[in-house]
PASE-816014 format. One record per residue: chain; x, y, z of N, C-alpha, C in turn. Coordinates in steps of 0.05 Angstrom, whole numbers, plus 5000, padded with zeros to 4 digits. Layout:
# residues N
 unit n.c1 n.c2 n.c3 ca.c1 ca.c2 ca.c3 c.c1 c.c2 c.c3
    A    X    Y    Z     X     Y     Z    X    Y    Z
...
//
This chain:
# residues 289
 unit n.c1 n.c2 n.c3 ca.c1 ca.c2 ca.c3 c.c1 c.c2 c.c3
    A 4921 5478 4924  4941  5456  4921 4962 5458 4944
    A 4970 5435 4954  4990  5435  4975 5014 5418 4964
    A 5038 5428 4968  5062  5414  4957 5085 5416 4977
    A 5099 5393 4979  5124  5394  4995 5146 5380 4979
    A 5169 5394 4976  5191  5384  4960 5215 5379 4978
    A 5224 5354 4978  5247  5347  4995 5267 5329 4979
    A 5290 5325 4990  5309  5307  4977 5298 5279 4974
    A 5282 5271 4994  5271  5244  4995 5249 5241 4974
    A 5237 5263 4966  5215  5261  4946 5197 5286 4947
    A 5177 5286 4929  5158  5308  4928 5130 5297 4930
    A 5114 5309 4947  5086  5302  4950 5069 5326 4943
    A 5049 5322 4926  5032  5343  4917 5003 5334 4919
    A 4986 5351 4932  4958  5344  4935 4941 5366 4922
    A 4924 5358 4903  4908  5377  4888 4878 5377 4896
    A 4872 5363 4917  4844  5361  4926 4830 5335 4918
    A 4840 5323 4896  4828  5298  4886 4846 5274 4889
    A 4872 5280 4890  4892  5258  4891 4918 5268 4902
    A 4934 5250 4913  4960  5256  4924 4981 5243 4906
    A 4998 5260 4895  5019  5250  4876 5045 5248 4891
    A 5057 5224 4891  5082  5218  4905 5104 5213 4885
    A 5124 5230 4885  5147  5227  4867 5172 5222 4883
    A 5186 5200 4879  5211  5195  4894 5233 5215 4887
    A 5250 5222 4906  5271  5240  4901 5294 5227 4886
    A 5313 5244 4877  5336  5234  4862 5361 5231 4880
    A 5358 5236 4905  5380  5233  4924 5390 5204 4924
    A 5416 5201 4927  5428  5174  4925 5418 5156 4948
    A 5407 5168 4969  5398  5152  4992 5369 5142 4988
    A 5356 5150 4966  5329  5140  4961 5330 5111 4953
    A 5313 5095 4964  5313  5066  4959 5309 5059 4929
    A 5324 5039 4919  5320  5029  4892 5291 5021 4886
    A 5278 5010 4906  5250  5001  4903 5233 5026 4897
    A 5236 5047 4911  5220  5071  4907 5226 5084 4880
    A 5252 5083 4872  5259  5094  4845 5247 5077 4823
    A 5247 5051 4826  5236  5033  4805 5205 5035 4805
    A 5193 5039 4828  5164  5041  4829 5155 5067 4816
    A 5172 5088 4818  5166  5113  4804 5144 5129 4817
    A 5132 5147 4801  5111  5165  4812 5085 5149 4817
    A 5073 5155 4840  5048  5143  4847 5026 5164 4849
    A 5003 5158 4838  4980  5176  4840 4959 5162 4857
    A 4955 5173 4882  4936  5160  4901 4910 5176 4901
    A 4888 5164 4891  4863  5178  4891 4853 5182 4920
    A 4838 5204 4923  4828  5211  4950 4813 5188 4963
    A 4798 5173 4947  4782  5151  4957 4798 5128 4968
    A 4824 5127 4962  4841  5105  4972 4855 5113 4998
    A 4853 5138 5006  4867  5148  5030 4851 5142 5056
    A 4866 5134 5076  4854  5131  5103 4863 5153 5121
    A 4885 5165 5115  4895  5187  5132 4924 5194 5127
    A 4932 5217 5137  4960  5226  5134 4968 5239 5161
    A 4992 5232 5170  5001  5242  5195 5030 5252 5192
    A 5038 5269 5211  5065  5280  5210 5078 5278 5238
    A 5102 5267 5239  5116  5263  5264 5141 5281 5264
    A 5144 5298 5283  5167  5316  5284 5190 5303 5299
    A 5214 5309 5290  5238  5300  5304 5256 5324 5308
    A 5279 5320 5321  5297  5342  5326 5309 5353 5300
    A 5317 5335 5282  5329  5344  5257 5311 5339 5233
    A 5298 5317 5233  5279  5311  5211 5253 5301 5222
    A 5232 5304 5206  5206  5293  5213 5199 5273 5192
    A 5175 5262 5194  5166  5242  5176 5136 5244 5170
    A 5129 5245 5145  5101  5243  5137 5095 5214 5132
    A 5072 5205 5142  5064  5177  5139 5036 5177 5127
    A 5034 5164 5105  5008  5162  5091 4996 5134 5097
    A 4970 5134 5104  4956  5109  5108 4935 5105 5086
    A 4935 5081 5075  4915  5075  5055 4894 5056 5066
    A 4871 5057 5054  4850  5039  5063 4858 5010 5058
    A 4852 4992 5076  4859  4964  5073 4849 4953 5047
    A 4867 4939 5032  4858  4927  5007 4860 4945 4983
    A 4869 4970 4986  4869  4989  4964 4894 4985 4946
    A 4916 4976 4958  4941  4975  4944 4952 4947 4942
    A 4957 4936 4917  4968  4909  4915 4996 4907 4927
    A 5012 4929 4927  5038  4927  4939 5037 4922 4969
    A 5019 4936 4983  5016  4931  5012 5004 4904 5017
    A 4986 4895 4999  4973  4869  5003 4994 4847 5000
    A 5011 4849 4980  5031  4828  4975 5053 4827 4996
    A 5060 4850 5007  5082  4851  5026 5072 4850 5055
    A 5046 4852 5059  5035  4850  5086 5045 4872 5104
    A 5051 4895 5093  5060  4918  5110 5088 4914 5121
    A 5104 4896 5108  5131  4890  5119 5153 4906 5106
    A 5146 4925 5088  5167  4942  5077 5177 4961 5099
    A 5204 4962 5102  5215  4979  5123 5218 5008 5113
    A 5225 5026 5131  5224  5055  5126 5239 5063 5100
    A 5263 5054 5094  5276  5065  5070 5261 5058 5044
    A 5246 5036 5045  5233  5025  5021 5203 5032 5019
    A 5192 5041 5040  5163  5046  5041 5157 5071 5025
    A 5142 5069 5003  5136  5093  4987 5117 5112 5000
    A 5104 5104 5022  5084  5120  5035 5095 5134 5060
    A 5121 5138 5061  5134  5154  5081 5152 5174 5067
    A 5155 5198 5079  5172  5219  5068 5187 5233 5090
    A 5214 5234 5087  5230  5248  5107 5228 5278 5102
    A 5224 5294 5123  5220  5322  5121 5241 5337 5137
    A 5254 5356 5124  5274  5373  5139 5260 5392 5158
    A 5273 5399 5179  5261  5415  5201 5250 5442 5191
    A 5262 5454 5170  5253  5480  5161 5228 5478 5144
    A 5218 5453 5139  5194  5449  5124 5171 5436 5141
    A 5174 5438 5167  5154  5426  5184 5127 5440 5180
    A 5127 5466 5177  5102  5480  5173 5088 5472 5147
    A 5103 5467 5126  5092  5459  5100 5080 5431 5103
    A 5094 5413 5118  5084  5386  5122 5058 5386 5137
    A 5056 5403 5158  5031  5405  5173 5008 5416 5156
    A 5015 5435 5139  4994  5446  5121 4984 5424 5102
    A 5002 5408 5091  4994  5386  5074 4975 5366 5089
    A 4982 5360 5113  4965  5342  5129 4938 5354 5133
    A 4936 5379 5139  4911  5393  5144 4894 5392 5118
    A 4906 5397 5095  4891  5397  5070 4880 5370 5063
    A 4896 5349 5068  4886  5322  5062 4864 5314 5081
    A 4867 5320 5107  4847  5314  5126 4821 5329 5120
    A 4823 5354 5112  4799  5369  5106 4785 5357 5082
    A 4800 5349 5061  4787  5337  5038 4774 5311 5044
    A 4786 5295 5061  4774  5269  5069 4748 5274 5084
    A 4748 5295 5101  4725  5301  5116 4702 5312 5099
    A 4708 5331 5082  4688  5343  5065 4676 5323 5044
    A 4693 5305 5034  4684  5285  5015 4673 5261 5028
    A 4674 5261 5055  4663  5238  5071 4674 5211 5061
    A 4700 5211 5058  4713  5186  5049 4713 5166 5072
    A 4702 5142 5068  4702  5123  5090 4730 5112 5095
    A 4734 5100 5118  4760  5088  5125 4759 5058 5125
    A 4736 5046 5119  4734  5017  5120 4749 5005 5096
    A 4755 4979 5098  4769  4965  5076 4753 4966 5050
    A 4768 4962 5028  4755  4961  5001 4757 4933 4990
    A 4740 4927 4971  4739  4900  4960 4750 4900 4931
    A 4764 4920 4923  4776  4922  4896 4801 4940 4898
    A 4822 4934 4883  4846  4950  4884 4840 4978 4872
    A 4849 4999 4886  4846  5026  4876 4871 5037 4864
    A 4893 5021 4866  4918  5028  4853 4925 5005 4833
    A 4939 5011 4811  4943  4991  4791 4966 4972 4796
    A 4984 4978 4814  5007  4961  4817 5029 4968 4798
    A 5053 4957 4801  5076  4963  4784 5070 4956 4755
    A 5082 4971 4736  5079  4965  4708 5095 4940 4700
    A 5086 4926 4679  5100  4903  4669 5106 4907 4639
    A 5125 4892 4628  5140  4870  4641 5162 4881 4660
    A 5169 4863 4678  5191  4870  4696 5206 4845 4704
    A 5231 4848 4712  5248  4826  4719 5267 4835 4741
    A 5270 4818 4761  5287  4824  4784 5304 4800 4791
    A 5330 4805 4795  5349  4784  4804 5357 4790 4832
    A 5354 4770 4850  5362  4773  4878 5362 4745 4891
    A 5376 4742 4912  5376  4717  4926 5386 4694 4908
    A 5370 4672 4907  5379  4649  4891 5367 4647 4863
    A 5355 4670 4854  5343  4668  4827 5334 4694 4815
    A 5321 4692 4792  5310  4715  4778 5280 4710 4774
    A 5264 4730 4780  5235  4728  4776 5227 4749 4755
    A 5213 4740 4735  5203  4757  4713 5173 4754 4710
    A 5160 4776 4703  5131  4775  4699 5123 4793 4676
    A 5107 4782 4658  5099  4797  4634 5069 4804 4635
    A 5056 4799 4657  5027  4804  4659 5010 4780 4657
    A 5022 4758 4646  5007  4733  4642 5022 4709 4654
    A 5048 4710 4654  5064  4687  4664 5087 4697 4681
    A 5093 4681 4702  5116  4686  4719 5138 4666 4711
    A 5162 4675 4707  5184  4657  4701 5205 4659 4723
    A 5213 4636 4734  5233  4635  4755 5257 4620 4744
    A 5280 4634 4745  5305  4622  4735 5325 4622 4758
    A 5342 4602 4759  5360  4598  4782 5389 4605 4776
    A 5405 4611 4796  5433  4618  4793 5450 4597 4807
    A 5476 4602 4807  5495  4583  4818 5492 4579 4848
    A 5478 4597 4861  5475  4595  4890 5450 4579 4898
    A 5434 4570 4879  5409  4556  4884 5415 4528 4894
    A 5399 4519 4914  5401  4492  4923 5398 4472 4900
    A 5416 4452 4899  5417  4434  4876 5391 4420 4870
    A 5377 4412 4891  5352  4397  4887 5331 4415 4874
    A 5332 4441 4878  5313  4459  4866 5322 4467 4838
    A 5348 4471 4834  5358  4480  4808 5357 4457 4788
    A 5358 4432 4797  5359  4410  4778 5333 4408 4761
    A 5311 4419 4771  5286  4417  4757 5285 4439 4735
    A 5304 4457 4734  5305  4477  4713 5287 4501 4719
    A 5285 4519 4700  5269  4543  4704 5239 4536 4705
    A 5225 4553 4719  5196  4549  4723 5180 4570 4708
    A 5158 4562 4696  5140  4581  4683 5112 4577 4694
    A 5101 4598 4707  5075  4595  4721 5055 4614 4708
    A 5033 4602 4699  5011  4618  4687 4997 4632 4710
    A 4988 4657 4705  4974  4672  4726 4950 4657 4736
    A 4937 4641 4719  4913  4626  4727 4920 4604 4747
    A 4945 4595 4748  4954  4574  4766 4959 4585 4794
    A 4964 4611 4796  4974  4623  4821 4950 4630 4839
    A 4950 4620 4863  4929  4626  4882 4935 4649 4900
    A 4961 4652 4907  4969  4674  4924 4999 4679 4920
    A 5008 4703 4927  5036  4711  4925 5043 4726 4950
    A 5068 4722 4960  5077  4736  4984 5106 4743 4982
    A 5113 4765 4994  5141  4773  4996 5147 4777 5026
    A 5169 4766 5035  5178  4769  5062 5207 4777 5063
    A 5214 4797 5079  5242  4805  5081 5258 4786 5099
    A 5284 4787 5096  5301  4772  5114 5302 4786 5141
    A 5297 4772 5163  5297  4784  5189 5314 4767 5208
    A 5335 4779 5218  5353  4764  5236 5366 4741 5222
    A 5362 4717 5234  5373  4693  5222 5354 4680 5202
    A 5330 4691 5199  5310  4680  5181 5312 4693 5154
    A 5315 4676 5133  5316  4686  5106 5289 4695 5096
    A 5288 4712 5077  5263  4721  5066 5256 4705 5041
    A 5235 4713 5026  5228  4699  5002 5208 4714 4985
    A 5206 4707 4960  5184  4714  4943 5172 4687 4935
    A 5147 4682 4944  5135  4655  4941 5109 4657 4926
    A 5105 4638 4908  5080  4636  4893 5066 4610 4901
    A 5042 4613 4912  5027  4589  4921 5008 4581 4898
    A 5010 4556 4889  4994  4547  4867 4969 4533 4876
    A 4948 4534 4859  4923  4520  4864 4929 4490 4863
    A 4917 4475 4881  4919  4446  4881 4947 4436 4884
    A 4965 4452 4893  4993  4443  4898 5005 4457 4922
    A 4992 4453 4946  5002  4465  4970 5029 4453 4978
    A 5046 4469 4991  5072  4460  5000 5080 4475 5025
    A 5094 4462 5043  5105  4474  5067 5136 4474 5066
    A 5147 4469 5042  5176  4468  5039 5188 4496 5043
    A 5211 4498 5056  5224  4524  5058 5231 4535 5030
    A 5233 4561 5028  5239  4573  5002 5264 4562 4990
    A 5283 4553 5006  5308  4542  4996 5303 4518 4978
    A 5282 4503 4983  5276  4478  4968 5250 4481 4951
    A 5235 4502 4955  5210  4505  4940 5215 4515 4912
    A 5208 4500 4891  5213  4509  4863 5196 4532 4855
    A 5176 4540 4872  5159  4563  4865 5166 4587 4882
    A 5190 4587 4893  5198  4609  4911 5227 4617 4906
    A 5232 4643 4909  5260  4653  4908 5268 4659 4937
    A 5290 4647 4946  5300  4652  4973 5316 4678 4973
    A 5311 4695 4994  5325  4721  4996 5341 4721 5022
    A 5365 4733 5020  5384  4732  5042 5389 4759 5055
    A 5374 4779 5049  5378  4804  5062 5396 4824 5049
    A 5400 4820 5022  5417  4838  5008 5402 4862 4996
    A 5416 4880 4984  5405  4906  4975 5382 4903 4956
    A 5383 4884 4938  5362  4881  4917 5337 4866 4927
    A 5338 4855 4951  5314  4839  4960 5288 4854 4958
    A 5287 4880 4967  5261  4894  4966 5250 4896 4938
    A 5267 4896 4917  5257  4898  4890 5239 4875 4882
    A 5243 4852 4896  5225  4829  4890 5197 4835 4898
    A 5193 4854 4916  5166  4862  4924 5151 4874 4900
    A 5165 4885 4880  5152  4896  4857 5139 4873 4840
    A 5153 4851 4838  5142  4828  4823 5118 4818 4838
    A 5120 4816 4865  5098  4806  4881 5073 4824 4877
    A 5077 4850 4877  5055  4869  4874 5043 4868 4847
    A 5059 4865 4826  5049  4864  4799 5031 4839 4795
    A 5040 4817 4807  5023  4792  4805 4998 4796 4822
    A 5001 4806 4846  4979  4810  4864 4957 4827 4851
    A 4964 4847 4836  4945  4865  4823 4928 4850 4803
    A 4937 4827 4793  4923  4812  4773 4909 4787 4784
    A 4911 4783 4810  4896  4761  4823 4870 4772 4834
    A 4850 4754 4838  4825  4763  4850 4830 4777 4877
    A 4816 4798 4882  4820  4813  4907 4813 4795 4931
    A 4830 4795 4952  4825  4777  4975 4798 4782 4989
    A 4787 4806 4987  4762  4812  5001 4738 4805 4984
    A 4742 4798 4959  4719  4791  4941 4710 4763 4947
    A 4686 4760 4958  4676  4734  4964 4664 4720 4940
    A 4652 4696 4944  4638  4682  4922 4617 4700 4910
    A 4613 4697 4884  4594  4714  4870 4565 4710 4881
    A 4559 4686 4890  4532  4681  4899 4529 4685 4929
    A 4550 4696 4942  4548  4700  4971 4529 4722 4977
    A 4513 4719 4998  4494  4739  5006 4504 4752 5031
    A 4509 4778 5031  4519  4792  5055 4501 4790 5078
    A 4513 4788 5102  4497  4786  5126 4481 4811 5131
    A 4457 4808 5141  4439  4831  5145 4438 4837 5175
    A 4439 4863 5182  4436  4871  5210 4407 4877 5215
    A 4400 4875 5240  4373  4883  5248 4369 4912 5242
    A 4347 4920 5229  4342  4948  5221 4345 4967 5244
    A 4333 4961 5267  4334  4980  5290 4362 4985 5299
    A 4378 4963 5301  4405  4965  5311 4422 4982 5291
    A 4418 4976 5265  4433  4991  5245 4427 5020 5246
    A 4401 5027 5248  4394  5055  5249 4405 5069 5274
    A 4406 5054 5297  4417  5066  5321 4447 5071 5318
    A 4461 5052 5306  4490  5055  5303 4496 5078 5284
    A 4481 5080 5262  4485  5102  5243 4480 5129 5256
    A 4458 5131 5273  4451  5156  5286 4474 5165 5305
    A 4484 5146 5320  4506  5152  5339 4531 5161 5324
    A 4537 5148 5301  4560  5155  5285 4558 5183 5274
    A 4534 5191 5266  4530  5217  5255 4532 5239 5276
    A 4522 5232 5300  4525  5251  5322 4554 5256 5329
    A 4570 5234 5329  4599  5236  5334 4612 5254 5313
    A 4603 5250 5287  4615  5266  5266 4609 5296 5270
    A 4585 5302 5280  4578  5331  5285 4596 5342 5307
    A 4601 5326 5328  4619  5335  5349 4647 5340 5338
    A 4657 5321 5321  4683  5324  5309 4685 5349 5292
    A 4664 5355 5277  4664  5379  5261 4667 5404 5278
    A 4652 5404 5300  4653  5427  5318 4681 5431 5329
    A 4694 5409 5336  4722  5411  5347 4741 5421 5325
    A 4737 5412 5301  4755  5421  5279 4752 5450 5274
    A 4727 5461 5276  4723  5489  5272 4736 5505 5295
    A 4733 5495 5319  4745  5509  5342 4775 5510 5340
    A 4787 5488 5329  4816  5486  5326 4827 5501 5302
    A 4808 5512 5286  4817  5528  5263 4823 5511 5239
    A 4818 5485 5239  4823  5468  5216 4802 5474 5194
    A 4777 5478 5203  4755  5484  5184 4747 5514 5187
    A 4742 5526 5164  4730  5553  5165 4700 5551 5171
    A 4688 5573 5178  4659  5573  5183 4643 5562 5159
    A 4652 5570 5135  4638  5561  5111 4641 5531 5107
    A 4665 5521 5111  4670  5492  5107 4655 5477 5128
    A 4654 5488 5153  4639  5474  5174 4609 5473 5167
    A 4598 5495 5157  4570  5495  5150 4563 5475 5128
    A 4580 5473 5109  4575  5453  5087 4577 5425 5097
    A 4597 5419 5113  4600  5392  5124 4578 5385 5143
    A 4569 5404 5159  4548  5400  5178 4521 5394 5163
    A 4517 5409 5142  4492  5405  5126 4491 5377 5114
    A 4514 5367 5105  4516  5341  5093 4509 5319 5114
    A 4519 5323 5139  4514  5304  5160 4484 5305 5168
    A 4473 5329 5171  4445  5331  5180 4426 5319 5160
    A 4432 5319 5134  4415  5306  5114 4413 5276 5118
    A 4433 5264 5132  4433  5235  5136 4420 5227 5162
    A 4414 5247 5179  4401  5240  5205 4372 5233 5201
//
C-alpha cells in the first residue's frame, strides 16, 4: 500500500483502487469538500504524474476519457483549486509522492490497463439529492427531476415564467462552464426537441454564473445529472462497429506488443520493475504474440 497525507488531502493506493480524501484545511475548495471521498478503480486510471516545485509539488491524476461524469460535464474546465484529481505536496514529501506514482504505474502495467476511452461511467458521480444556490438561481436534483428556482438577480423575462421542473428523460445534455474574463459562466440543461441559442441570462433552462465562490458547486449538479444520462460514447444499439482488415490489425497489434516489451526492459533497467515483476509482465506479453 502507498499513502501520502497532506493538508490538501490524503491519497491511498492499495493496488486495486486509489482513494482520494480531501483535506480539512480551510484552503481546500468547497467543491472538493462537498464531493467528499472518491474511490477510483484501477481500471479507470490512465496515469499519475508528479511535478516538483521549489516549495510545493503537485500530483496529477489522469482518468480514462469517459470514465467520470464530473469531467464529462465540466469538459475539463475545473481549475486547480477545485480539481479533485490534483494534490498539493509539501517538499519534504516529494519522495513519498514519487513512490506513489511508481506504485500506480506498476499496477497499471502489470494489470495491462488500457488507456483508450470507455463507453460507460466507471465512477458513480455525486450523491443525490443535492441543491446549490449560485449566480441567478438555485439548481436542485433528486435523481429524477431537476428544479430551477430564480432569485432577485434573475433577468425579469426569465424569472416571470417561474420555477422550472425538468424530468431527467427530457434532458439531452448538461454542461457547466466557469466565468472567464468578461464572459459569464453557466449551468445549462439542453432539452430534447427544444434547442436554443439564448444566452444563459435569458435561457429558462440555465443558471447564469458570475464568477463567485459558489460557482464551482454547480458542477456537482451537472455531474449528478450527467451520471444518469446515456453515456456519450454509447452508440445506437443496432450500430455495427467498423471492422479493420485482419492483416493490418494483426500487424498493428504485433508492433504494439514489441513496443511493450521494449518498455518493460527500460522499466527494469530504471529500477521501476524488479526481475520477478519484469518476468511476469514479459510472459503476459509473449502469450499475446
